[in-house]
C-alpha positions in Angstrom: 29.5 11.0 2.0 26.9 10.3 4.1 24.3 13.0 5.0 21.1 12.4 7.6 18.1 14.2 6.6 18.2 16.9 8.1 21.5 17.8 6.3 20.5 17.0 2.7 19.2 20.8 2.2 22.4 22.5 3.5 24.3 20.3 0.9 21.8 20.8 -2.0 22.8 24.8 -1.7 26.4 24.1 -2.2 25.3 22.2 -5.8 24.4 19.1 -6.9 26.8 16.1 -6.7 26.9 13.6 -9.6 25.0 10.8 -7.9 22.3 10.3 -5.0 21.6 7.2 -3.1 18.2 7.5 -0.8 17.1 4.4 0.5 14.8 3.2 3.6 11.9 1.7 4.8 9.8 5.3 4.4 8.7 5.3 1.7 7.2 9.1 1.9 10.1 10.5 3.7 12.3 8.6 1.0 10.1 10.4 -1.9 9.8 14.2 0.1 13.8 13.7 0.3 14.0 12.6 -3.5 11.9 15.5 -4.5 14.3 17.9 -3.1 17.0 16.5 -5.4 14.5 16.6 -8.3 13.8 20.3 -7.7 17.7 21.2 -7.1 18.4 19.2 -10.4 15.2 21.6 -12.4 17.0 24.8 -11.0 20.4 23.7 -12.5 18.9 23.3 -15.8 17.8 19.3 -16.0 14.8 19.4 -18.6 15.2 15.8 -19.1 14.1 13.3 -17.0 14.7 9.7 -17.2 13.0 6.9 -15.1 14.1 3.4 -14.6 12.3 0.7 -12.2 14.8 -1.9 -12.0 13.0 -5.2 -11.6 13.6 -8.8 -12.3 16.6 -9.2 -15.5 16.5 -5.6 -15.7 18.7 -4.8 -19.1 21.4 -2.3 -18.1 22.4 -1.5 -21.2 19.1 0.2 -22.2 20.7 2.9 -19.5 22.6 5.6 -21.6 24.7 7.4 -19.0 26.4 9.7 -22.1 24.6 11.7 -24.4 24.6 10.1 -27.7 24.2 13.2 -29.9 25.5 16.5 -29.8 22.8 19.0 -28.5 23.3 23.3 -29.6 21.8 23.9 -26.2 23.2 22.9 -22.9 20.9 20.4 -21.5 21.1 18.5 -18.6 19.6 15.3 -17.4 18.4 13.5 -14.1 18.7 10.0 -14.7 16.3 8.0 -11.8 16.8 4.3 -10.7 14.3 2.8 -8.7 15.7 0.2 -7.0 12.9 -1.8 -4.8 14.9 -4.6 -3.8 17.8 -2.4 -2.4 20.3 -4.6 -4.7 21.2 -3.8 -8.6 22.7 -7.5 -8.8 25.7 -8.0 -10.6 25.6 -6.3 -13.9 24.1 -3.6 -12.2 26.7 -3.0 -9.4 29.4 -3.1 -12.6 26.8 -0.3 -14.6 26.8 1.8 -11.3 30.6 1.7 -11.1 31.3 2.5 -14.5 29.5 5.8 -14.0 30.7 6.9 -10.6 34.5 6.4 -12.3 33.7 8.9 -14.9 30.3 10.5 -14.2 29.2 12.9 -17.1 28.9 16.3 -16.5 25.8 17.0 -17.9 24.1 14.4 -15.8 22.8 13.7 -12.3 22.1 10.4 -11.2 19.2 10.0 -8.4 18.8 6.1 -6.9 15.8 5.5 -5.0 15.8 2.3 -2.9 14.3 0.6 -0.4 15.9 -0.7 2.7 19.9 -2.1 2.1 20.8 -3.9 4.5 24.4 -3.5 6.6 26.0 -6.5 4.0 24.9 -4.6 0.9 26.1 -1.0 2.1 29.5 -2.8 2.5 29.5 -3.6 -1.7 31.9 -1.5 -4.0 28.8 -0.3 -5.7 27.5 1.5 -2.6 30.7 2.3 -1.2 32.0 4.2 -4.5 28.5 6.0 -4.7 29.1 7.2 -0.9 32.7 8.2 -2.2 31.9 10.0 -5.3 28.0 11.3 -4.4 26.0 11.5 -1.3 24.0 8.6 0.5 21.6 9.5 2.4 19.7 6.9 4.3 16.1 7.5 5.6 14.9 5.8 8.8 11.4 4.9 10.0 9.6 7.4 12.5 9.3 5.6 15.5 5.4 6.0 17.2 7.2 7.4 20.1 9.1 9.5 18.1 6.1 10.9 15.9 5.2 13.7 18.3 8.0 15.1 18.0 8.4 15.0 14.2 4.7 16.4 13.7 5.7 19.3 15.9 9.2 20.1 13.9 7.2 19.4 11.0 4.6 21.9 12.2 6.7 24.8 13.1 8.3 24.1 9.3 5.0 25.0 8.1 4.7 28.3 10.5 2.2 27.0 12.8 2.0 27.7 16.4 0.8 25.7 19.1 0.8 24.5 22.2 2.9 21.3 23.8 0.1 18.9 23.7 -1.3 19.0 19.8 1.4 17.0 18.3 0.5 14.2 20.8 -3.3 14.8 19.9 -2.5 14.6 16.3 -0.4 11.4 16.6 -3.4 9.6 18.8 -5.8 10.9 15.9 -4.3 9.4 12.9 -3.2 6.0 14.7 0.5 6.7 14.0 0.4 6.9 10.3 3.3 9.0 9.3 1.7 10.3 5.5 -1.9 11.1 7.4 -0.2 13.1 9.6 2.0 14.7 7.1 -2.0 15.7 5.5 -3.3 16.8 8.5 -0.4 19.4 9.1 -1.3 20.7 5.6 -4.7 20.7 6.1 -4.1 22.9 9.3 -2.1 25.5 7.5 -5.1 25.9 5.5 -7.4 26.5 8.1 -5.3 28.4 10.5 -4.7 32.0 8.4 -3.4 33.3 11.7 -1.1 30.1 12.4 -2.7 29.3 15.7 -3.6 25.9 16.1 -5.9 25.2 19.0 -6.7 22.0 20.4 -10.5 22.5 19.3 -9.4 22.9 15.5 -7.6 19.8 15.5 -10.3 17.8 17.2 -12.5 19.1 14.3 -10.1 18.7 11.6 -8.6 15.6 11.9 -11.7 13.5 11.5 -12.6 10.2 9.7 -12.6 11.3 6.3 -11.8 7.8 4.1 -14.4 8.6 1.5 -12.2 11.4 -0.2 -8.7 10.3 1.1 -6.0 8.1 -0.3 -5.9 5.8 2.7 -9.7 5.5 2.5 -9.0 4.4 -0.9 -6.5 1.7 0.1 -8.9 0.4 2.9 -11.3 0.0 0.4 -9.0 -1.7 -1.9 -7.4 -4.0 0.8 -11.0 -5.0 1.4 -11.6 -6.5 -2.2 -14.9 -3.9 -2.1 -13.8 -3.7 -6.4 -17.3 -2.0 -7.0 -16.5 1.2 -4.7 -13.1 1.6 -6.4 -14.1 3.5 -9.5 -16.4 6.0 -7.5 -14.0 6.8 -4.9 -11.3 7.4 -7.4 -13.8 9.8 -9.4 -14.6 11.4 -5.9 -11.0 12.3 -5.2 -10.3 13.7 -8.8 -13.4 15.6 -8.6 -12.8 17.4 -5.2 -9.3 18.1 -7.1 -6.8 16.0 -4.9 -3.2 16.0 -6.3 -2.6 12.8 -8.1 0.6 12.8 -6.9 -0.8 13.2 -3.1 -2.6 9.8 -3.8 0.3 8.3 -5.7 2.9 8.6 -2.2 -0.3 6.9 -0.1 -0.6 4.3 -2.4 3.0 3.5 -2.7 3.7 3.6 0.8 0.9 1.3 1.2 2.1 -1.0 -1.0 5.9 -0.9 0.0 4.3 -2.5 3.4 2.3 -5.2 1.3 5.7 -6.1 -0.8 7.8 -6.4 2.7 5.3 -8.3 4.4 4.5 -10.9 1.3 8.2 -11.5 1.1 8.6 -12.1 4.7 5.5 -14.4 5.4 6.9 -16.1 1.9 10.2 -16.9 3.7 8.6 -18.5 6.2 8.3 -15.7 9.1 5.1 -15.8 11.6 2.4 -13.5 10.4 2.2 -12.0 13.8 5.7 -11.1 14.2 6.0 -9.9 10.6 2.5 -7.4 11.6 4.1 -6.4 14.7 7.6 -5.3 13.0 5.9 -2.8 10.6 6.6 1.2 11.2 4.3 1.9 12.2 2.9 -1.8 13.3 -0.5 -3.1 11.6 -3.1 -2.3 13.8 -5.5 -4.8 15.3 -8.1 -3.9 13.9 -6.8 -3.8 10.2 -4.9 -7.3 10.7 -7.9 -9.5 9.2 -8.0 -7.0 6.3 -4.5 -7.0 5.5 -4.2 -10.9 5.9 -6.7 -11.5 3.4 -5.0 -8.7 1.0 -2.0 -10.7 1.3 -3.5 -14.3 0.5 -4.7 -12.6 -2.7 -1.5 -12.1 -4.3 2.1 -13.6 -3.9 5.4 -11.5 -3.2 6.2 -11.5 -7.2 2.9 -9.7 -7.9 2.9 -7.4 -5.1 6.2 -6.5 -6.7 4.5 -6.5 -9.9 2.0 -3.5 -8.8 5.2 -1.3 -7.7 6.2 -1.4 -11.5 2.6 -0.3 -12.2 3.1 2.7 -9.9 6.0 3.6 -11.6 3.5 4.0 -14.7 1.2 6.4 -12.7 4.2 8.3 -11.4 5.5 8.8 -15.1 1.8 9.7 -16.1 1.2 12.7 -13.5 4.6 14.0 -14.4 3.9 14.2 -18.0 6.7 11.6 -19.2 3.6 8.9 -20.0 0.9 10.0 -22.4 -2.1 8.2 -20.1 -4.2 9.6 -17.7 -2.8 8.6 -14.2 -6.3 8.9 -12.7 -7.2 5.7 -15.3 -3.9 3.9 -14.6 -4.1 3.9 -10.9 -7.9 2.7 -11.3 -6.7 -0.4 -13.0 -4.0 -0.9 -10.2 -6.6 -0.5 -7.2 -8.7 -2.9 -9.1 -5.9 -5.1 -10.1 -4.9 -5.2 -6.2 -8.1 -5.7 -4.7 -8.7 -8.9 -6.8 -10.2 -7.9 -10.5 -8.4 -9.0 -13.5 -9.5 -6.4 -16.4 -8.1 -8.8 -19.1 -10.5 -11.8 -17.8 -13.9 -12.5 -16.9 -14.7 -9.1 -15.0 -15.8 -6.9 -17.9 -18.3 -5.1 -15.8 -15.7 -2.5 -14.6 -15.3 0.2 -17.5 -12.8 3.2 -16.8 -14.4 6.5 -17.1 -11.5 8.6 -18.7 
């Protein structure tokens, strides 16, 4: 069955389906909808979560759909497959069809994917998932539609405001969806009476790049490697949630993967920048060009694998410091080879 984003919550109230496929270009919204499914799985007793990042020649035999040992307890599992390319390949398609043909009662499968084109949506693995489970397509929020989205999100958080406020926030965040979401959460904290004024928005939605995750990515993309450890330490010291930083970094990297892939395929750089949702702003074009030139598309996709490790560490399934892994990733994206000659960088975690 197909559901839109607004219908997912209602479906989950009725109970978990065997498999969910959440896909789309807007990484933040994809993650938020995936979080709803994860939360429901935990409520229904899923004490084990396995995360697989499907890249390159992925060995599908690693994924054990059925529990291999008997247990005295009625444990349930959530298997999460991250599919950034939008296609599982031939072997993956067969594996997914086998799961769908006989889904185990103790397992929920969550597939998180980037954009899936119309041709792939007609493939058998996709249509079988749609028959047995739920397919949720997440569409980008156009700049013209962003004020409406902001208004709906503010209402959901219980805020009261006049009709000019969503447009004002849209203008201040320059169309950045994640930044808008963060500013709404900030307004919730700043408004104990839930009433939002224009004066408060102008004071709140300010340039705080030093401590915010998108400010970190601007430093990373500019190649200012020496600043990265200090900024990450500031974020950590300020008590910023590592998963909030994770979402911002992931959103930024997905854009870079998409742009680098298109450019290697011969697309025009101005067309690529203009086609992004939201588009690459004029003031950022030089920075993004320089950053894209540092790495090829294969390396940008490898950075997504590193992000998967940050995610696992942040959620406790990998016994490493997530801030340290994030720092390594940011330094790598900025052009620092920690295994090469750049030995002056030392992690402080």
